[in-house]
Residue frames as a rotation matrix with the C-alpha (Angstrom) as fourth column:
UNK 1
0.568 0.823 0.000 0.00
0.823 -0.568 0.000 0.00
0.000 0.000 -1.000 0.00
UNK 2
0.316 -0.545 -0.777 2.88
0.227 -0.752 0.619 2.35
-0.921 -0.371 -0.114 0.72
UNK 3
-0.718 -0.611 0.334 4.10
0.427 -0.008 0.904 1.90
-0.550 0.792 0.267 -2.85
UNK 4
-0.052 0.781 0.622 0.66
0.977 -0.089 0.194 2.77
0.207 0.618 -0.759 -4.20
UNK 5
0.760 0.304 -0.574 0.68
0.491 -0.848 0.201 6.04
-0.425 -0.435 -0.794 -2.23
UNK 6
-0.130 -0.900 -0.417 4.20
0.079 -0.428 0.900 6.84
-0.988 0.084 0.127 -3.41
UNK 7
-0.635 -0.050 0.771 3.15
0.732 0.278 0.621 5.96
-0.246 0.959 -0.140 -6.97
UNK 8
0.460 0.862 0.213 0.24
0.887 -0.458 -0.062 8.38
0.044 0.217 -0.975 -6.79
UNK 9
0.565 -0.329 -0.757 2.65
0.128 -0.871 0.474 11.15
-0.815 -0.365 -0.450 -5.76
UNK 10
-0.522 -0.853 0.017 4.97
0.086 -0.033 0.996 10.36
-0.849 0.521 0.091 -8.68
UNK 11
-0.924 0.081 0.374 2.49
0.382 0.262 0.886 9.54
-0.026 0.962 -0.273 -11.42
UNK 12
-0.705 0.705 -0.081 -0.79
-0.620 -0.668 -0.412 11.16
-0.344 -0.240 0.908 -10.24
UNK 13
0.241 0.970 0.044 -3.80
-0.806 0.225 -0.547 9.85
-0.541 0.096 0.836 -12.18
UNK 14
0.373 -0.145 -0.917 -1.82
-0.755 0.527 -0.390 7.38
0.540 0.837 0.088 -14.30
UNK 15
-0.169 -0.515 0.840 -0.95
-0.944 0.328 0.011 5.21
-0.282 -0.792 -0.542 -11.30
UNK 16
0.514 0.431 0.741 -2.75
-0.296 0.901 -0.319 2.05
-0.805 -0.055 0.591 -12.39
UNK 17
0.980 -0.165 -0.115 -1.21
-0.075 0.229 -0.971 2.06
0.186 0.959 0.212 -15.86
UNK 18
0.264 -0.950 0.169 2.24
-0.794 -0.313 -0.520 2.83
0.547 0.003 -0.837 -14.48
UNK 19
-0.093 -0.288 0.953 2.08
-0.883 0.467 0.055 0.02
-0.461 -0.836 -0.297 -11.94
UNK 20
0.547 0.380 0.746 1.01
-0.091 0.913 -0.398 -2.63
-0.832 0.150 0.534 -14.41
UNK 21
0.959 -0.221 -0.175 3.21
-0.188 -0.039 -0.981 -1.71
0.210 0.974 -0.079 -17.39
UNK 22
0.518 -0.850 -0.096 6.78
0.842 0.486 0.233 -3.04
-0.151 -0.202 0.968 -17.69
UNK 23
0.955 -0.267 -0.132 9.52
-0.271 -0.962 -0.017 -0.41
-0.123 0.052 -0.991 -17.35
UNK 24
0.605 -0.775 -0.184 13.06
0.135 0.328 -0.935 -0.60
0.785 0.540 0.303 -18.79
UNK 25
-0.139 -0.685 0.715 14.61
-0.662 -0.473 -0.582 0.94
0.737 -0.554 -0.388 -15.64
UNK 26
0.187 0.275 0.943 13.06
-0.914 0.401 0.064 -1.89
-0.361 -0.874 0.326 -13.61
UNK 27
-0.723 -0.585 0.367 14.57
-0.401 0.788 0.467 -4.63
-0.563 0.190 -0.805 -15.74
UNK 28
-0.774 0.469 -0.426 11.50
-0.374 0.205 0.905 -4.89
0.511 0.859 0.016 -17.96
UNK 29
-0.600 0.585 -0.546 9.23
0.763 0.623 -0.172 -5.80
0.239 -0.520 -0.820 -15.04
UNK 30
0.147 0.706 0.693 6.19
0.128 -0.708 0.694 -3.92
0.981 -0.014 -0.194 -13.84
UNK 31
-0.519 -0.308 0.797 6.20
-0.661 -0.447 -0.603 -2.33
0.542 -0.840 0.028 -10.38
UNK 32
0.482 0.760 0.436 3.47
-0.874 0.384 0.298 -4.74
0.059 -0.525 0.849 -9.30
UNK 33
0.756 -0.289 -0.588 5.68
0.080 0.932 -0.355 -7.70
0.650 0.221 0.727 -10.24
UNK 34
-0.241 -0.961 0.137 8.62
0.003 -0.141 -0.990 -6.22
0.970 -0.238 0.037 -8.34
UNK 35
-0.258 0.110 0.960 6.82
-0.861 -0.478 -0.176 -5.53
0.439 -0.871 0.218 -5.08
UNK 36
0.753 0.541 -0.375 6.17
-0.361 0.816 0.452 -9.24
0.551 -0.204 0.809 -4.54
UNK 37
0.408 -0.696 -0.590 9.68
0.772 0.608 -0.185 -9.68
0.488 -0.380 0.786 -3.09
UNK 38
0.649 -0.256 -0.717 11.76
0.484 -0.587 0.648 -7.74
-0.587 -0.768 -0.257 -0.57
UNK 39
-0.471 -0.873 0.127 14.46
0.613 -0.221 0.759 -7.16
-0.634 0.435 0.639 -3.18
UNK 40
-0.388 0.410 0.826 11.88
0.815 -0.265 0.515 -5.87
0.430 0.873 -0.231 -5.66
UNK 41
0.701 0.674 -0.233 10.29
0.695 -0.574 0.433 -3.64
0.158 -0.466 -0.871 -3.06
UNK 42
0.238 -0.710 -0.663 13.66
0.452 -0.523 0.722 -2.05
-0.860 -0.472 0.197 -2.25
UNK 43
-0.709 -0.493 0.505 14.39
0.649 -0.175 0.740 -1.55
-0.276 0.852 0.444 -5.95
UNK 44
-0.001 0.820 0.573 10.94
0.826 -0.323 0.463 -0.03
0.564 0.473 -0.676 -6.49
UNK 45
0.716 0.208 -0.667 11.34
0.626 -0.613 0.482 2.26
-0.308 -0.762 -0.569 -3.48
UNK 46
-0.254 -0.896 -0.365 14.69
0.438 -0.443 0.782 3.51
-0.862 0.039 0.505 -4.80
UNK 47
-0.635 0.083 0.768 13.20
0.761 -0.100 0.641 3.96
0.130 0.992 0.000 -8.29
UNK 48
0.397 0.883 0.249 10.23
0.787 -0.467 0.402 5.99
0.472 0.037 -0.881 -7.04
UNK 49
0.544 -0.280 -0.791 12.44
0.525 -0.622 0.581 8.08
-0.655 -0.731 -0.192 -4.75
UNK 50
-0.602 -0.788 0.128 14.70
0.553 -0.296 0.779 8.89
-0.576 0.540 0.614 -7.69
UNK 51
-0.300 0.591 0.749 11.64
0.814 -0.250 0.524 9.96
0.497 0.767 -0.406 -9.68
UNK 52
0.729 0.582 -0.361 10.53
0.683 -0.578 0.447 12.22
0.052 -0.572 -0.818 -6.81
UNK 53
0.199 -0.767 -0.610 14.02
0.420 -0.496 0.760 13.70
-0.886 -0.407 0.223 -6.72
UNK 54
0.610 0.164 -0.776 13.75
-0.478 -0.704 -0.525 14.56
-0.633 0.690 -0.351 -10.40
UNK 55
-0.505 -0.824 0.259 15.94
-0.294 0.446 0.845 11.86
-0.812 0.351 -0.467 -11.92
UNK 56
0.289 0.519 -0.805 15.24
-0.950 0.055 -0.306 10.96
-0.114 0.853 0.509 -15.52
UNK 57
-0.373 -0.381 0.846 15.05
-0.390 0.892 0.229 7.16
-0.842 -0.244 -0.481 -15.76
């Protein structure tokens, strides 16, 4: 749930599409696929924090 809130801050209304679509910066996986493991959750947290900080990924 925390990732969903963070996702809404990063992507606003496009959250559902962004969480289900694969992303190259996430190794071609979707955020929903990644958050199933601790490793994926950490990677997703770092990714979303970088987006909030203004990084272009």
